[in-house]
FIGUTOR-709330 format. One record per atom (N, C-alpha, C): residue in one letter; x, y, z. Coordinates in steps of 0.001 Angstrom, whole numbers, padded with zeros to 6 digits, always signed. Each point is the difference from the previous one (the first is absolute). Layout:
AXYZ...
***
This chain:
M+000915-001187-000206M-000865+001301-000022M+000891+001068+000139I-000437+001013-000801I+000765+001234-000074I-000185+000964+001239C+000955+000370+000526C-000152+001088+001254C-000180+001261-000694E-001119+000887+000213E-000322+001122-000595E+001059+001172+000527S+000393-000094+001069S+000866+000944+000720S+001322-000096-000504F+000475-001136-000344F+001511-000303-000406F+000675+000690-000773N+000817+000794+000536N+000839+000947-000975N+001525-000460-000420L-000152-000592-000955L+001334-000540-000704L+001256+000595-000112S-000237+001581-000192S+001186+000761+000050S+000694+000141+001296Q-000909+000212+001066Q+000270-000119+001402Q+000867-001020+000528M-000574-001118-000428M+000486-001417+000135M+001312-000122-000360R+000329+000529-001376R+001322-000138-000697R+001069+000676+000667D-000389+001077+000759D+001034+000893+000892D+000352-000758+001239T-001098-000625+000389T-000060-000608+001461T+001174-001306-000368L-000258-000676-001196L+000763-001167+000067L+001498+000393-000448A+000205+001241-000876A+001201+000260-000211A+000795+000384+001106V-000581+000696+001494V+000764+000239+001144V+000211-001417+000698A-001260-001081-000128A+000574-001092+000692A+001014-000913-000554E+000083+000240-001159E+000932-000569-000933E+001656+000452+000476M-000023+001303+000035M+001336+000371+000456M+000247-000383+001635K-001230-000173+000678K+000410-000235+001447K+000511-001417-000185A-000560-000850-000751A+000307-001442+000063A+001484-000092-000517A+000399+000561-001054A+001328+000150-000753A+000913+000258+001168A-000434+001266+000800A+001001+000344+001093A+000256-001064+001365V-001166-000636+000074V+000466-001022+001174V+000565-001217-000866A-000286-000522-001078A+000636-001128-000715A+001594+000551-000115E+000308+001157-000426E+001655+000532+000245E+000549-000215+001087M-000729+000303+001303M+000427+000063+001312M+000308-001520+000132K-000930-000836-000156K+000480-001485+000089K+000951-000401-000525T+000210+000485-001342T+001257-000430-000908T+001199+000682+000568A-000096+001222+000343A+001344+000317+000665A+000440-000414+001244A-001184-000415+000859A+000197-000595+001349A+000926-001591-000278A-000855-000302-000683A+000548-001547-000513A+001306-000172-000425R+000379+000886-000609R+001464+000055-000831R+000925+000301+001360E-000537+000861+000821E+001030+000436+001223E-000054-001270+000885R-000859-000690+000191R+000043-001232+000905R+000761-001120-000630R-000099+000110-001303R+001008-001174-000742R+001256+000445+000242A+000342+001326-000063A+001423+000550+000228A+000874-000361+001118K-000965+000227+000996K+000300+000001+001261K+000167-001425+000603N-000834-001057-000919N+000001-001382+000408N-000671-000247+001117Q-000993+000538+000393Q-000707+000251+001438Q-001435-001035-000433Q-000143-000606+001213Q-001335-000895+000255Q-001007+000852-000150R-001098-000321-000757R-001507+000567-000140R-000385+000320+001333R-000629+000711+000445R-000409+000177+001215R-001598+000431+000065K-000922-000414+000776K-001292+000279+000185K-000105+001324+000323G-001166+000705-000992G-000050+001224+000042G+000690+001038-000820S+000623-000799-001007S+001017+000547-001101S-000813+000689-001078V+000345+000733-000756V-000786+000861-000925V-000953-000997-001130G+000340-001353+000153G-000703-001080-000848G-001478+000107+000680E-000149+000934+001157E-001684-000047+000479E-000422+001339-000612T+000947+000580-000433T-000386+001554-000274T-000830+000118-001631M-001132+000450+000122M-000572+000019-001458M-001194+001151+000175Y-000470+000495-001138Y-000625+001101-000618Y-001434-000928-000118V-001183+000252+000825V-001198-000522-000362V-000888+001100-000246P-000630+000075-001481P-000791+001135-000775P-001222-000031+000870P-000574+001351-000368P-001526+000233+000672P-000717-001393-000447K-001258-000055+000541K-000761-001109-000335K-000683+000145-001319Q-000176+001324-000463Q-000736+000247-000894Q+000768-000239-001450V+001439+000471+000359V+000949-000525-001019V+000032-001431-000244L+000456-000692+001111L-000145-001577-000298L-001395-000699-000939Q-001029+000731+000782Q-001367-000738-001047Q+000261+000395-001414Y+000431+001475-000251Y+000100+000120-001388Y+001201-000859-000738L+001017-000181+000863L+000875-000947-000737L-000419-001347-000390V-001017-000596+001075V-000160-001484-000041V-001363-000045-001097R-000870+001037+000011R-001126-000236-000769R-000062+001530-000992M+000969-000027-000829M-000263+001088-000912M-001103+000055-000909G-000253-001154-000644G-000981+000059-001051G-001395+000519+000573S-000477-000312+001387S-001053+000534+000373S-000293+001339+000437F+001101+000791+000144F+000062+001325+000046F-000019+000748-001349T+000305-000578-001044T+000097+000715-001238T-001074-000324-001038S-000666-001187+000026S-000754-000414-001039S-001169-001019+000571A-001072-000223-000816A-000834-000783+000462A+000191-001417-000684P-000401-001243+000584P+000283-001077-000404P-001041-000201-001126V+000380-000756-001054V-001034-000526-001145V-000772-001189+000339V-000807-000317-000718V-000663-001234+000132V+001058-001183-000393A+000091-000992+001006A+000913-001116-000488A-000917-001284-000583A+000650-000515-000978A-000679-001219-000706A-000160-001330+000924G+000621+000207+001158G-000177-001142+000963G+000818-001394-000546D+001202+000140-000649D+000982-000917-000318D-000959-000998-000944S-000432+000566-001067S-000775-000771-000812S+000567+000128-001638Q+001272+000342-000171Q+000642+000103-001402Q+000045-001236-000640D+000378-001171+000950D+000287-001044-000696D-000975-001345+000107Q-001130+000325+000378Q-001003-000779+000417Q-000302-001158-001299H+000224+000759-001307H-000243-000939-000988H+001117-001273-000173L+001070-000029+000613L+000953-000990-000016L-000488-001147+000933T+000461-001198-000599T-000306-000975+001153T+001195-001009-000071F+000401-000628+000959F+001051-000704+000215F-000392-001320+000632P+000015-001110-000650P-000368-001306+000330P+001212-000683+000796Q-000200-000886+000910Q+001191-000854+000643Q+001295-000423-001300M+000917+000623+000318M+000865-000546-000776M+001537-000119+000530S+000989-000430-000582S+001499+000005+000432S+000986+001436-000022E+001028+000121+000484E+000539+001300-000106E+000605-000002-001387A+000373-001046-000478A+000548-000072-001258A-001057+000541-001341E-001381-000410+000259E-001318+000618-000521E-000270+001009-000408L+000129+000672+001538L-000259+001431+000132L+001121+000811-000686L+001271-000479+000198L+001096+000899-000593L-000263-000138-001731G-000479-001199-000350G-000062-000054-001490G-001202+000797-000308R-000961+000325+000850R-001108+000885-000428R+000297+001565-000200C+001088+000363+001067C+000590+001043-000030C+000879+000302-001292S+001031-000829-000255S+000510-000007-001311S-000736+000261-001257T-001182-000849+000045T-000933+000367-001209T-000512+001366-000022E-000452+000525+001261E-000647+001265-000015E+001068+000997-000302L+001355-000273+000229L+001288+000965-000426L+000454-000193-000950A-000235-000859-000880A+000685-000316-001290A+000526+001179-000825C-000482+000963+000126C+000406+001449-000694C+001015+000721+000517L+000001-000167+001371L+001189+000764+000665L+001403-000729+000000P+001102+000765+000584P+001225-000854+000322P+000005-000995+000997A+000744-001082-000235A-000024-000776+001532A+000747+000709+001086P-000626-000938+001107P+000341+000638+001360P+001600+000126-000042I+000481+000741+001015I+001241+000308+000226I+000464-001307+000911N+001175-000513-000494N+000348-001182+000914N+001041+000263+000883R-000101-000448+001494R+000752+000621+001031R+000544-001320+000730S+001049+000166+000762S+000748-000930+000423S-000169-000232+001801F+000143-001110+000581F+000037-000186+001273F+001242-000058+000675R+000439+000795+000833R+001213-000014+000588R-000212-000995+001275N+000883-000890-000070N+000052-001154+001416N+000800+000555+001005Y-000487-000084+001092Y+000756+000394+001415Y+000500-001098+000569S+001503+000061+000310S+000546-000996+000758S+000850+000497+001123A+000625-000691+001027A+000792+000594+000889A+001146+000660-000599Q+000748-000403-001022Q+001206+000209-000581Q-000267+001004-001323H-000947-000232-000638H-000181+000724-001376H-001317+000053-000536T-000170+000913-001158T-001228-000170-000502T+000239-000383-001380N-001101-000592-000710N-000026-000423-001651N-001476+000290-000481T+000120+000105-001181T-001201+000358-000836T-000196-001160-000714N-001547-000181-000229N-000538-000870-000979N-001555+000631-000355T-000427-000969-001151T-001031+000635-000487T-001266-000874+000244N-000008-000964+001009N-001169-000692+000216N-000833+000847+000684T-001410-000174-000311T-000892+001083+000734T-001015-000810+000420E+000359-001711+000197E-000922-000742+000726E+000098+000051+001548S-000991-000026+000798S-000113+000103+001378S+000725-001749+000408S+000821+000136+001065S+000783-001230+000555S-001127-000851+000312S+000397-001509-000162S-001351-000920+000422S+000398-000166+001608D+001133+000427+000469D-000053-000243+001481D-001084+000751+000751T-000529-000821+000841T-001357+000605+000457T+000399+001108+001062S+001074+000192+000459S+000178+001047+001113S+000804+001073-000636N-000183-000072-001419N+000318+001321-000569N-001123+000843-000392I+000025+001592+000246I-001146+000665-000316I+000681+001021-001092R-000960-000035-001103R+000366+001178-001067R-001029+001011+000302I+000509+001283+000156I-000851+001156-000099I-000042+000995-000832L-000764+000320-000942L+000052+001181-000893L-000566+001236+000624Q+000567+001178-000117Q-000109+001121+000278Q-000234+000989-000967W-000959+000882-000173W-000235+000740-001189W-000903+001107-000037N+000281+001530+000078N-000929+000941-000318N-000196-000333-001836H-001214-000239-000110H-000438-000567-001508H-000372+001324-000594L-000111+000940+000524L-000603+001556-000744L-001305-000175-000129S-000835+000610+000569S-001437+000538-000180S-000532+000145-001428Q-000805-000660-000440Q-000337+000323-001445Q-000189+001251-000031T-001073+000677+000937T-000792+001104-000010T+001306+001305+000322L+000769-000244+000959L+001182+000819+000065L+000917+000042-001185G+000394-001053-000326G+000900+000045-001143G-000385+000830-001268T-001247-000445-000214T-000561+000811-001326T-000485+001374+000386K-000356+000699+001175K-000900+001095+000409K+001076+000801+000543N+001056-000270+000859N+000578+000755+001066N+001526-000104-000408D+000810-001001-000057D+001236+000045+000020D+000959+000496-001122K-000640+000230-001170K+000851+000668-000901K+001102-000504-000336F+000114-001043-000321F+001133-000694-000656F+000201+000526-001488V+000928+000940-000186V+000304+000620-001290V+000701-000586-001011C+000644-001421+000184C+000428-000488-001004C-000601-001586-000149C-001080-000204+000595C-000525-001156-000183C-000784-000305-000879P-000002-000910-001006P-001083-000093-000833P-001176-000338+000289T-001090+000852-000706T-001317-000413+000414T-000769-001117+000077E+000726-000782-000910E-000361-001407+000013E+000599-000963+001167A+000806+000545+000403A+000607-000936+001619A-001209+000337+000784L-000821+000825+000343L-001033+000077+000937L-001288-000100-000399D-000325-000711-001320D-001048-000529-000402D-000450-001068+000810W-001363+000173+000854W-000339-001053+000696W-000296-001060-000687D-000403-000361-001135D-000355-000856-000680D+001079-001335-000271T+001317+000876+000312T+001225-000951-000319T+000591-000216+001516R+000088+001146+000684R+000752+000452+000778R-000346-000976+001282R-001486-000513+000386R-000090-000896+000699R+000491-001337+000061W+000091-000306-001156W+000819-001262-000405W+001556-000107+000661R+000551+001227-000178R+001411+000335+000045R+000013-000173+001574L-000852+000662+000873L+000254-000129+001301L-000385-001476+000680I-000862-000830-000626I-000279-001457+000032I+001428-000578-000054Q+000249+000060-001398Q+001327-000646-000126Q+001185+000192+000804E+000171+001214+000232E+001286+000151+001020E-000130-000514+001328I-001486+000038+000502I+000040-000843+001521I+000173-001374-000079V-000848-000567-001233V+000365-001473+000099V+001227-000698-000422R+000821+000792-000850R+001121-000493-000786R+000946-000686+001071Y-000269+000606+001061Y+001384-000264+001198Y-000727-000915+001006S-001381-000639-000302S-000303-001186+001089S+000030+000466+001322P-000212+001096+000502P+000123+000331+001574P-001024-000598+000758D+000408-000110+001152D-000933-000643+001037D-000885+001104+000996V+000740+001192-000011V-000870+001221+000465V+000290+000725-000937I-001254+001004-000519I+000200+001380-000587I-000565+001015+000819C+000785+001005-000224C-000398+001400+000582C+000188+001228-000685L-001077+000521-000166L-000417+001109-001206L-000259+001275+000781Q+000488+001027-000675Q-000768+001150+000028Q-000722+000949-000768E-000485+001035-000177E-000602+000628-000827E-001218-000983-000859V-000466-000911+000632V-001061-000787-000284V-001348+000653-000587D-000511+000028-000848D-001232+000646-000322D-001027-001018-001114H+000584-000877-000260H-000663-001238-000507H+000083-001350+000562F-000447+000155+001326F+000336-001215+000896F-000796-001222-000534K-001142+000257-000480K-000936-001264-000434K+000718-000625-001163L+000397+000789-001015L+000826-000642-000958L+001152-000885+000624L+000830+000321+000850L+000863-000556+000487L-000590-001105+000788E-000801+000156+000755E-000643-001258+000915E-000658-001030-000772T-000546+000363-001076T-000417-001134-000865T+001101-000648-000908A+000900+000697-000466A+001099-000391-000907A+000746-001027+000994L+000754+000631+001020L+000855-000851+000965L-000917-001097+000576G-001515+000282+000333G-000664-000936+000451G+000114-001637-000627S-000027+000434-001405S-000451-001234-000948S+001652-000802-000010I+001000+000279+000632I+001051-000607+000156I+000396-000263+001393G-000750+000264+000748G+000066-000396+001483G+000498+000826+001018Y-000135+001413-000252Y+000225+000936+001175Y-001476+000644+000451T+000416+000307+001438T-001451+000704+000569T+000942+001420+000426G-000719+001079-000356G+000388+001255+000245G-000862+000921+001240R+000434+001054+000365R-000747+000564+000851R+000405+001641-000531F-000625+000796+000519F-000090+001654-000834F-000482+001088+001219V+000906+000968+000102V-000599+001261+000778V+000474+001060-000743P-001161+000759-000058P+000443+001220-000742P+000147+001436+000779K+000672+000954-000617K+000616+001342+000775K-001742+000183+000190P+000289+000965+001390P-001340+000445+000510P-000585+001146-001065D+001019+000617-000483D-000367+001240-000933D+000968-000115-001464S-000181-001229-000614S+000970-000143-000934S-000208+001370-001335P+001321+000196-000345P-000206+001120-001110P-000647-000468-001157C-000083-001205-000185C-000610-000712-001420C-001468+000659+000066I-000836+000063+000895I-001341+000284+000138I-000288+001488-000506Y+000924+000909+000016Y-000042+001305-000519Y+000273+000180-001490L+000209-001207-000764L+000510+000113-001297L-000946-000574-000669A-000314+000238-001370A-001280-000443-000932A+000674-001301-000395E-001340-000783-000207E+000201-001307-000418E+000785-000904+000682N-000057+000289+001261N+000668-001016+000981N-000595-001163+000276N+000500-001135+000706N-000510-001243+000279N-000158-000507+001411G-000237+001549+000619G+000087-000315+001786G+001392+000534+000708P+000137-000210+000975P+001036+000352+000686P+001012-000822-000244D+001385+000421+000243D+001205-000764+000169D+000276-000562+001053G+000995-000980+000358G+000201-000581+001371G+001042-000992-000127C+000359-000658+001075C+000664-000847+000130C-000686-001503-000049A+000817-001122-000479A-000845-001515-000177A+001349-000780+000350V-000445-001168+000543V+000837-001025+000248V-000496-001374-000443F+000548-000754-000852F-000499-001370-000385F+000911-001019+000420V-000351-001203+000542V+000758-001226+000331V-000492-001115-000724R+001017-000934-000107R-000321-001221-000647R-000819-001004+000758D-001176-000487-000461D-000708-000744+000814D+000529-001353+000252D+000824-000493-000439D+000748-001350+000175D+001078+000267+001011K+000404+001116+000140K+000904+000242+000985K-000088+000355+001217F-001267+001037+000237F-000317+000738+000945F-001493-000169+000286D-000164+000075+001310D-001544+000132+000468D+000170+001571+000801I-001290+000659-000381I-000020+001439+000506I-000906-000100+001201L+000955+000354+001180L-000581-000118+001360L-000962+001156+000222D+000545+001235-000295D-001000+001196-000081D+000824+001051-000522Q-000760+001441-000155Q+000472+001058-000589Q-000159+001119+001075Q+001154+000659-000183Q-000212+001308+000782Q+000445+001252-001003Q-000564+001054+000612Q+000433+001173-001048Q-000067+001374+000730R+000577+000913-000457R-000008+001307+000908R+000579+001168-000944I-000767+000828+000380I+000248+001482-000643I+001175+000551+000897L+001233+000193-000803L+000936+000674+000761L+000137+001470+000605E+000340+000374+001427E-000084+000980+000487E+001236+000878-000182V-000193+001250+000097V+001208+000858+000083V-000213+001069+001062W+000622-000243+001270W-000490+000933+001045W-001250-000467+000437R-000627-000871-000218R-001267-000228+000560R-000989+000568-001050V+000278+000171-001055V-000760+000655-000990V-000125-001285-001198Q-001133-000459-000227Q-000094-000996-001082Q+000468+000563-001374S+000755-000539-000628S+000497+000087-001552S-000793-000664-000746N+000570+000092-001439N-000714-000644-001052N+000588-001014-000311Q+001054-000688+000745Q+000471-001221-000179Q-000165-001343+000751V-000057-001117-000583V-000665-001003+000874V+001234-001179-000111V-000206-001010+000847V+000714-000991+000061V-000755-001521+000202L-000031-000615-000628L-000561-001256-000341L+000930-001291+000739A-000531-001021+000807A+000835-000850+000622A-000736-001158+000000L+000348-000834-000105L-000703-001811-000331L+000749-000604+001109N-000438-000776+000848N+000489-000965+000767N-000107-001469-000609L+001160-000616-000185L+000002-001274-000803L+000229-001097+000728R+000039-001282-000359R+000159-001215+000122R+000715-000765-000998H+001082-000291+000378H+000855-000579-001472H-000406-001694+000254R-000810-000356-000939R-000577-001380-000010R+000753-000887+000146S+001121-000306-000411S+000757-001214+000007S+000665-000034+001507S+000326+000873+000427S+000780+000172+001316S-000805+000532+001123G-001059+000556-000216G-000742+000667+001126G+000462+001233+000593T+001043+000425-000465T+000982+001174+000589T-001223+001428-000657E-000319+001003+000892E-000531+000956-000053E+000850+001062-000398L-000706+001074-000826L+000967+000926-000467L-001020+001446-000326T+000407+001008+000002T-000449+001251-000459T+000321+000559-001247V-000852+000381-000809V+000238+000566-001347V-000486+001537+000140A+000536+001056-000179A-000418+001295-000002A+000253+000856-001173T-000696+000707-000623T+000665+001097-000968T-000819+001405+000259T+000699+000912-000431T-000508+001322+000269T+000619+000930-001277H-000423+001330-000146H+000368+001010-001091H-000005+001443+001021L+001341+000199+000127L-000289+001113+000845L+000060+001558-000862K-000269+000949+000846K-000289+001399-000998K+001338+000222-001014A-000450+000779-001117A+000930+000292-000935A+000357+001366-000040R+000855+000667-000793R+000519+001418+000278R+001052+000178+000417Q+000989+000991-000603Q+001276+000302+000713Q+000035+001111+000909G+000902-000013+000998G-000083+001251+001094G+000451-000554+001285A+000355+000865+000760A+000286-000482+001296A-001196-000232+000942L-001022+000967-000334L-001348-000515+000724L-000493-001096-000403L+000099-000523-001125L-000756-001318-000703L+000997-000879+000524S+001388+000135+000074S+000861-001205+000647S-000303+000011+001202T-000424+000670+000853T-000207-000176+001468T-001200-000711+000012L-001122+000307-000580L-001293-000359+000069L+000275-001705-000584R+000702-000183-000931R+000288-001428-000204R+000524-000731+001083N+000752+000615+000694N+000798-000748+001034N-000943-000262+001160E-000752+000844+000191E-001233-000008+000913E-000980-001196-000146Q-000368-000018-001474Q-000579-001163-000405Q+000493-001417+000441G+001286-000145-000558G+000854-001109+000198G-000015-000342+001398K+000504+000903+001027K-000369-000432+001448K-001287-000287+000308D-001007+000609-000392D-001422-000591+000288D-000103-001461-000474L+000454-000082-001050L-000042-001261-000739L+000439-001222+000404L+001336+000259+000962L+000582-001097+000506L-000226-000208+001576N-000403+001325+000633N-000820-000369+001047N-001056-000826-000060W-001045+000262-001000W-001085-000996-000149W+000259-001481-000287L+001170-000077-000814L+000110-001324-000662L+000771-000914+001165S+000636+000865+000863S+000665-000727+001385S-001188-000862+000650E-000866+000750-000069E-001196-000747+000785E-000852-000904-000755T-000141+000299-001369T-000813-000911-000930T+000867-001209-000139A+001043+000075-000433A+001009-001220-000147A+000360-000837+001049A+000007+000869+001150A+000356-000659+001463A+001461-000714-000546D+000205-001270+000476D+001281-000855-000132D-000078-000472-001578R-000997+000387-000492R+000346-000953-001411R+001157+000652-001036P+000402-000747-000766P+000699+000622-001228P-000549+000702-000823L+000652+001140-000423L-000768+001189-000651L+000664+000233-001363L-000706+000116-000947L+000269+000912-001254L-000694+001130-000231L+000603+000954-000084L-000658+001375-000210L+000698+000686-001292S-000741+000243-001082S+000250+000537-001131S-000934+001204-000457G+000583+000762-000894G-001054+000953-000505G+001007+000989-000722D-000536+001081-000450D+000521+001283-000789D+000060+001283+001445F+001135-000011+000287F-000126+000903+001094F+000435+001531-000134N+000020-000127-001480N+000407+001649-000410N+001052+000778+000526A+001013-000766+000571A+001160+000561+000496A+001415-000595-000138D+000759+000536-000661D+001477-000533-000196D+000568-000728+001285P+001380-000535-000096P+000522-000770+001715P+000607+001232+000578S-000051+000939-000454S+000732+001332+000721S-001122+000520+001017E-001403-000372-000309E-001008+000870+000672E-000148-000761+001339P-000367+000947+001032P-000135-000417+001512P-000902-001561+000137V-000825-000195-000961V-001102-001019+000029V+000522-001506-000256Y+001287+000233-000915Y+000535-001301-000100Y+000684-000434+001378S+000608+000890+000649S+000779-000246+001149S-000898-000662+001058S-001208+000891+000028S-001198-000428+000890S-000474-001596-000305M+000157-000325-001198M-000383-001328-000163M+001031-001208+000473T+001171+000455-000099T+001381-000787+000407T+000333+000066+001386S-000574+000893+000828S+000535+000298+001333S-001153+000251+000812H-001271-000782-000295H-001069+000244+001096H+000606-000967+001033P-000532+000461+001409P+000419-000615+001176P-000543-001293+000368T-001199-000450-000717T-000476-001073+000626T-000073-000849-001552L+000085+000639-001405L-000302-000697-001089L+001173+000496-001017P+001147-000364+000223P+001012+000711-001067P-000387-000955-001285L+000299+000282-001077L+000005-000428-001203L+001035+000359-000818D+000231-001129-001071D+001029+000280-000939D-000589-000220-001607S+000648+000594-000772S-000168+000073-001315S+000442-001415-000791A-000853-000541-000663A+000037-001233-000766A+001261+000413-001362Y-000357+001055-000404Y+001229+000866-000897Y+000947+000697+000493R+001177-000452-000312R+001117+000574+000500R+000443+001692-000458L-000065+000916+000802L+000010+001303-000773L+001114+000111-000767D+001051-000483+000095D+001079+000128-000899D-000133-000702-001206E-001187-000905-000243E+000019-000589-001338E-001116+000312-000575I-000697+001310+000431I-001334+000315-000799I+000052+001526-000143E+000056+000347-001372E-000078+001490-000246E-001365+000803-000117Y-001033-001106-000272Y-001243+001040-000007Y-000867-001148-000056T-001359+000402+000355T-001553-000818-000034T-000762+000792-000820T+000193+001347-000125T-000790+000634-001008T+000750+000795-000805W-000388+000262-001308W+000704+000587-000964W-000792+000597-001090K-000603+001279+000173K-000723+000471-001270K+000505+001625-000360I-000693+000385-000794I-000012+001498-000530I-001332+000498+000156R-000181+001196+000900R-001140+000656+000141R+000423+001592-000673E-001017+000906+000273E+000105+001416-000347E+001144+000671+000682T+000127-000412+001240T+000966+000753+000906T+001479-000877-000277G+000168-000941-000737G+001256-000498-000209G+000276-001660+000020E+001108-000533-000217E+000251-001448+000173E+000106-000103+001529Q-000732-001398+000396Q+000129-000440+001518Q+000511-001385+000118K+001032-000161+000637K+000521-001435+000123K+000520+000064+001392H-000914-000806+000749H-000100-000292+001352H-000290-001638+000536V+000678+000039+001353V-000227-001102+000697V-001172+000321+000891L-001423-000433-000260L-001071+000212+000745L-000721-001132+000656D+000315-001166-000597D-000907-001087+000436D+001081-000969+000550Y-000715-000795+001055Y+000687-000832+000845Y-000669-001358+000181I+000819-001102+000552I-000564-001308+000671I+000937-000141+001183F-000885+000464+001220F+000676-000352+001272F-000203-001352+000554H+000710-000308+000869H-000156-001340+000678H+000334-000031+001279S-000390-000835+000804S+000512-000066+001812S+001134-001237-000327E+000354-000062+001306E+001157-001016+000071E-000421-001468-000051H-001451-000344-000147H-000106-001207-000200H-000041-000530-001498L+000279+001019-000911L+000100-000345-001437L+001237+000591-000568S+000388-001076-000787S+001527+000280-000569S-000334-000081-001514P+000387+001446-000681P+000040+000030-001292P+001114-001304-000677T-000521-000570-001193T+001126-000350-000924T-000045-000099-001404A-000798+000973-000151A+000037+000510-001629A-000923+001088-000102V+000365+000785-001048V-000821+001611-000134V+000124+000111-001485L-001006+000484-000662L-000128+000381-001475L+000830+001084-000389D+001096+000057-000890D+000614+001191-000117D-000856+001266-001045M+000317+001016+000096M-000494+000952-000711M+000756+000309-001689P-000842+000066-000656P+000593+000124-001478P+001154+000867-000257S+000810-000214-000816S+000839+000894-000419S-000457+001246-000877E+000929+001340+000227E-000819+001116-000724E-000221-000287-001389E+000890-000859-000784E-000378-000401-001656E-001403-000605-000039E-000197-000927+001037E-001415-000849-000173E-001153+000914+000521V+000396+001020+000906V-001170+001212+000160V-000347+000569-001252G+000947+000496-000641G-000393+000748-001109G+000173+001595+000462E+000063+000841-000968E+000355+001501+000251E-001253+000681+000208N-001267-000640+000004N-001116+000920+000322N-000456-000647+001415R+000901-001096+000674R-000357-000179+001514R-001396-000857-000187F-000460+000119+001253F-001508-000636+000252F-000990+000971+000417P-001190-000424-000446P-000556-001111-000402P+000654-000204-001747S-000214-001213-000505S+000328-000067-001130S-000889-001029-000589L+000332-000228-001531L-000801-001197-000545L+000249-001405+000563A+001205+000002+000454A+000315-001543+000658A+000069+000122+001525F-000483+001064+000523F+000009-000100+001377F-001314+001102+000700P-000967-000551+000796P-001319+000821+000074P+000357+001039+000992S+000847+000034+000853S-000034+000919+001259S+001226+000833+000087D-000019+000942+000693D+001085+001037+000109D+001059-000548+001253H-000568-001079+000567H+000711-000677+001278H+000052-001332-000764L+001584-000504+000501L+000200-001541-000321L-000588-000886+001081S-000474-001347-000440S-000095-001025+000832S+001065-000252+000982L-000273-000141+000969L+001249-000653+000957L-000306-001414+000322V+000814-001138-000139V-000139-001188+000486V+000966-000581+000950A-000403-000869+000987A+001161-000428+000699A-000508-001158+000504D+000942-001012+000408D-000469-001367+000351D+000824-000218+001359F-000766-000615+000961F+000262+000184+001414F+000221-001644+000525Q+000623-000251+001220Q-000073-001361+000314Q-000908+000434+001380L-000825-000840+000368L-000554+000236+001182L+000220-001014+000863K+000452+000720+001391K+000272-001076+000938K-001155-000911+000586T-000201-001048-000451T-001079-000656+000370T+000139-000690+001488K-001271-000460+000429K+000158-000515+001426K+000730-001495-000265
***
């Protein structure tokens, strides 16, 4: 709903002041951290790490719910744009064959290699099949790009129009997910959940979905409903014990970002584990970086109770490179410290695109895990030559974010 008394010009001025204050606090933290490292002193309770700038509540509300302040939502179609498609029960090979037929006029998908981890070394292989070892878990993490946002909002200036044509793009999405035969699938910017639920259900997956409370999609024409996060699991490998979800909070103000968590039972061993996915606030600047960090801390505080003593896989688009505070919050939480499946010195990007504002190449997406899980392999990113000069999305790849795939060894009972 539009707030009739909302003054956008005044809010912009307030935001500018808030950004300067947040940047000043961030610089103070950085300077203090440099000084502590130089003196080699042990970090003390009450240090500058607790210093932060908390913006006024009205600024927070604007930051987390921008659309509702500046425009009115249009009528959503109710996730009905794929209802003419049917998916009878079939094998993965048959579904991939159907995708190939629908995509016959487009280039072949990009071939990517797996990097195997061992105690002494790493090596690469091109095998995309999931391990037959029942204690092995393969997870696919992907911000697959909302169709509504990709065509109506994101302004990919070098992306061919055909690459975002939903008649073919839907098959690219399904193909990219299925080709790696994952046991767990975590997705963000999902605005065609019924399509994925039907297609993946035909080959033995069960899915859950939670929309953003104020999705930007519903403010754009020809939308298919709100976007959100989804998790799918392979029926022959896991039983879903329960579903938990939360709207992430920033200084006790609900944001527009959510987390979806499934508590699972590994069928062959009886071991329980938790899988969760999220999509943190986008945009750059010290104020937004601080906001993301608060979302991350709220996320882990909640997950420490939701997951309890279960092994945890947490993946998502965190919209933050490893230098941002939220990455440290993920890896140094007092009760639930996590590790990244991808080694930061071995990954150059997870998103690569060209918008009106210029070329953007960043590591923003992660697969985090608790100590109960050991990564054994990850899917490498394509080379610059394979990406192409127009970057992503492209005729060969349907999103501006790359899929991340990791194999884990589960410590069973």
